ZAMARGU-4260 file (C-alpha; in steps of 0.2 Angstrom, whole numbers, plus 5000, padded with zeros to 4 digits):
<rodrens>
0) 4754/4895/4794 | 4765/4889/4808 | 4766/4907/4815 | 4747/4907/4815 | 4746/4891/4824
5) 4759/4896/4837 | 4749/4912/4841 | 4733/4902/4843 | 4742/4890/4855 | 4748/4905/4865
10) 4731/4913/4866 | 4722/4896/4871 | 4734/4891/4884 | 4736/4908/4893 | 4726/4912/4909
15) 4715/4927/4908 | 4724/4943/4915 | 4718/4960/4914 | 4732/4972/4919 | 4744/4981/4908
20) 4761/4987/4914 | 4773/5000/4906 | 4791/4999/4912 | 4806/5011/4908 | 4824/5008/4910
25) 4840/5003/4901 | 4848/4989/4891 | 4866/4992/4895 | 4867/5011/4891 | 4852/5012/4879
30) 4835/5018/4886 | 4820/5006/4882 | 4802/5004/4887 | 4794/4987/4890 | 4775/4984/4888
35) 4767/4969/4897 | 4750/4961/4898 | 4753/4945/4908 | 4751/4933/4900 | 4744/4939/4883
40) 4755/4953/4875 | 4772/4960/4877 | 4784/4970/4867 | 4798/4983/4869 | 4805/4998/4860
45) 4821/5008/4861 | 4816/5026/4866 | 4828/5035/4854 | 4822/5024/4839 | 4815/5036/4826
50) 4805/5022/4819 | 4798/5016/4836 | 4801/4998/4830 | 4791/4986/4842 | 4800/4970/4846
55) 4787/4958/4850 | 4789/4945/4864 | 4782/4929/4869 | 4782/4922/4887 | 4795/4909/4891
60) 4782/4899/4902 | 4775/4892/4886 | 4790/4882/4883 | 4786/4870/4898 | 4767/4874/4899
65) 4768/4882/4915 | 4759/4899/4912 | 4744/4893/4923 | 4756/4893/4938 | 4763/4910/4934
70) 4760/4917/4951 | 4771/4903/4959 | 4786/4908/4948 | 4801/4919/4953 | 4808/4922/4936
75) 4800/4931/4921 | 4806/4925/4904 | 4802/4934/4888 | 4808/4928/4871 | 4809/4937/4855
80) 4793/4932/4846 | 4803/4926/4831 | 4813/4913/4841 | 4799/4902/4847 | 4792/4889/4835
85) 4782/4873/4835 | 4792/4857/4833 | 4784/4847/4819 | 4788/4830/4827 | 4779/4833/4843
90) 4769/4849/4841 | 4778/4856/4856 | 4783/4875/4857 | 4802/4876/4857 | 4816/4890/4857
95) 4829/4892/4843 | 4847/4889/4848 | 4852/4907/4845 | 4837/4914/4854 | 4836/4932/4861
100) 4827/4934/4878 | 4824/4944/4894 | 4826/4936/4911 | 4820/4945/4926 | 4824/4938/4943
105) 4816/4938/4960 | 4799/4942/4953 | 4785/4942/4966 | 4769/4940/4956 | 4753/4941/4966
110) 4735/4940/4961 | 4719/4946/4970 | 4702/4943/4964 | 4703/4955/4949 | 4721/4960/4947
115) 4738/4952/4944 | 4751/4963/4952 | 4769/4964/4946 | 4784/4972/4955 | 4788/4990/4954
120) 4806/4986/4948 | 4811/4972/4936 | 4830/4968/4936 | 4839/4955/4925 | 4847/4954/4908
125) 4844/4953/4890 | 4853/4939/4881 | 4858/4942/4863 | 4859/4925/4854 | 4867/4932/4839
130) 4883/4937/4848 | 4881/4926/4864 | 4881/4942/4875 | 4872/4946/4891 | 4867/4964/4894
135) 4860/4970/4911 | 4843/4977/4912 | 4834/4987/4926 | 4817/4994/4923 | 4805/5004/4934
140) 4786/5004/4933 | 4779/5019/4925 | 4761/5015/4922 | 4748/5003/4927 | 4731/5001/4917
145) 4721/4991/4929 | 4703/4984/4926 | 4700/4982/4945 | 4682/4989/4949 | 4689/5001/4962
150) 4702/5010/4951 | 4699/5026/4941 | 4710/5036/4929 | 4708/5049/4916 | 4716/5050/4898
155) 4730/5037/4900 | 4740/5034/4884 | 4745/5017/4878 | 4756/5014/4863 | 4748/5003/4850
160) 4755/4988/4841 | 4750/4994/4824 | 4760/5009/4815 | 4763/5016/4798 | 4780/5021/4790
165) 4778/5038/4796 | 4765/5037/4811 | 4763/5028/4827 | 4748/5029/4838 | 4743/5029/4856
170) 4726/5024/4863 | 4719/5035/4877 | 4709/5027/4890 | 4698/5033/4905 | 4689/5023/4919
175) 4677/5028/4933 | 4675/5018/4949 | 4664/5003/4947 | 4664/5005/4928 | 4674/4998/4914
180) 4688/5005/4904 | 4683/5016/4890 | 4693/5020/4874 | 4690/5039/4874 | 4703/5044/4860
185) 4717/5040/4848 | 4733/5051/4847 | 4744/5051/4831 | 4762/5055/4832 | 4776/5058/4820
190) 4789/5044/4820 | 4804/5055/4815 | 4802/5068/4830 | 4788/5061/4841 | 4778/5076/4838
195) 4759/5075/4842 | 4751/5077/4825 | 4732/5074/4829 | 4720/5070/4843 | 4704/5060/4839
200) 4693/5064/4854 | 4676/5061/4862 | 4676/5042/4858 | 4666/5030/4869 | 4672/5013/4864
205) 4677/4996/4872 | 4694/4993/4879 | 4706/4983/4867 | 4722/4987/4875 | 4737/4987/4864
210) 4726/4982/4849 | 4713/4996/4849 | 4717/5001/4831 | 4719/4992/4814 | 4727/4999/4798
215) 4719/4996/4781 | 4719/5004/4764 | 4701/5007/4762 | 4702/5020/4748 | 4714/5010/4737
220) 4727/5023/4736 | 4741/5012/4743 | 4742/5022/4759 | 4736/5014/4776 | 4720/5022/4784
225) 4715/5021/4802 | 4702/5009/4809 | 4697/5011/4827 | 4689/4996/4836 | 4673/5001/4843
230) 4667/4984/4851 | 4667/4966/4847 | 4653/4956/4839 | 4652/4938/4834 | 4657/4943/4817
235) 4673/4952/4823 | 4678/4969/4828 | 4666/4983/4824 | 4677/4997/4816 | 4676/5016/4815
240) 4686/5021/4799 | 4697/5036/4796 | 4704/5040/4779 | 4723/5046/4778 | 4721/5062/4769
245) 4739/5068/4766 | 4744/5063/4784 | 4728/5069/4793 | 4715/5056/4797 | 4697/5061/4793
250) 4681/5051/4799 | 4671/5042/4786 | 4655/5040/4796 | 4652/5023/4788 | 4638/5013/4796
255) 4637/4994/4798 | 4641/4979/4809 | 4651/4973/4794 | 4658/4985/4781 | 4665/4978/4764
260) 4676/4989/4752 | 4676/4986/4733 | 4692/4991/4725 | 4684/4989/4707 | 4671/5004/4709
265) 4678/5011/4725 | 4662/5008/4734 | 4658/5003/4752 | 4643/4993/4759 | 4639/4993/4778
270) 4627/4979/4783 | 4618/4972/4798 | 4609/4955/4799 | 4595/4950/4810 | 4588/4933/4812
275) 4571/4927/4818 | 4557/4914/4816 | 4541/4919/4807 | 4523/4913/4812 | 4526/4897/4802
280) 4542/4894/4812 | 4553/4896/4797 | 4570/4905/4798 | 4570/4923/4792 | 4584/4934/4789
285) 4583/4953/4789 | 4597/4961/4779 | 4600/4980/4780 | 4613/4988/4769 | 4620/5006/4767
290) 4629/5009/4751 | 4643/5022/4749 | 4653/5029/4735 | 4671/5035/4737 | 4677/5052/4730
295) 4690/5065/4735 | 4695/5057/4752 | 4676/5054/4757 | 4664/5040/4757 | 4647/5048/4751
300) 4631/5040/4756 | 4621/5034/4741 | 4606/5024/4748 | 4599/5011/4760 | 4591/4995/4756
305) 4583/4981/4766 | 4578/4963/4761 | 4568/4950/4770 | 4576/4933/4766 | 4567/4916/4770
310) 4581/4904/4773 | 4570/4889/4773 | 4560/4892/4757 | 4573/4902/4748 | 4562/4917/4744
315) 4566/4936/4747 | 4557/4953/4746 | 4559/4971/4751 | 4557/4975/4770 | 4542/4984/4777
320) 4546/4999/4787 | 4542/4990/4803 | 4553/4976/4799 | 4567/4988/4794 | 4566/4998/4810
325) 4564/4982/4821 | 4581/4975/4814 | 4589/4993/4815 | 4585/4994/4833 | 4587/4976/4838
330) 4601/4973/4850 | 4604/4955/4844 | 4619/4943/4846 | 4624/4948/4863 | 4639/4939/4869
335) 4633/4931/4885 | 4650/4925/4891 | 4656/4943/4891 | 4641/4954/4892 | 4650/4971/4893
340) 4655/4968/4875 | 4640/4973/4864 | 4634/4962/4850 | 4630/4967/4832 | 4628/4985/4826
345) 4615/4992/4838 | 4624/5007/4843 | 4614/5022/4838 | 4617/5041/4839 | 4627/5046/4854
350) 4631/5028/4858 | 4613/5023/4863 | 4606/5006/4861 | 4588/4999/4860 | 4584/4988/4874
355) 4567/4982/4880 | 4558/4996/4872 | 4569/5011/4876 | 4585/5019/4872 | 4599/5016/4885
360) 4618/5018/4886 | 4626/5007/4873 | 4639/4998/4884 | 4629/4988/4897 | 4629/4973/4907
365) 4615/4960/4904
</rodrens>
């Protein structure tokens, strides 16, 4: 529970940055890669590690509540995520006595209207709290994924935080000028030899950085399956599921803003809810559900069903066709604070959405 609270504190107290950096270099004589999103996410890996273990980091500015003044600081401190904790006496974030951390000196962090800029080279040291030793670190910038409206790039790969025992994943991003970053693919690699095993291509989803995928066992065989984040809604991430079929990830084509999996009968139900007022000003919910049954590494479509639920008088009935279509095509629950993120599942065939009486591109500004 304390780890969850600490994570929430880090998220709430951090300013909003949008640029992701990848640096390569050495800790002493071992090659490493550092991934940074100031001041949200950070982790590093040894390049020759066959398991590609990701060492998660937290920003040291959380210790003195100075992350909002990050551009005025000359040192960048990154602590091993296991070494920061919340003091139960005063609820302050503190570091353990034998902490492990990076310190990079002479940092010149600048920020323009849309982008936070880090130096091309990071120099400093890694302190190992277990043996009380300092190890020199020098890193060079290899990659920048920048959301600035004037930038553009094609098929840039970014290592993902989630991995299985045998696979690690990269998200593939592209961006056109004056447009937003799009997730256009996922690449699957073997951990033991870094061989590219599979490409999932022709996606057109929102940008979720290091956390563009999730791993879940959706067919209850004890093996993790792949869930790609399409976009966010108020109910959470809308996911595109792929079943792990002997090491190959095959699409399920499951529909729904929210998809629930039942381990008892190996079924799945995808749903979408719409809300409105009727002519008596009573609250009405339209609930569409698609039912699937699992068999031989596939979820097979069984049926659709739709209910009209009167929340105020607690009655319900089957939907009329017009009511079903109105909910299916309704682009409801738009996140007004972040309008490039679409709301509930109104992405239709080929990523089109229903808006003001016509089909338009699914990712839009309101």
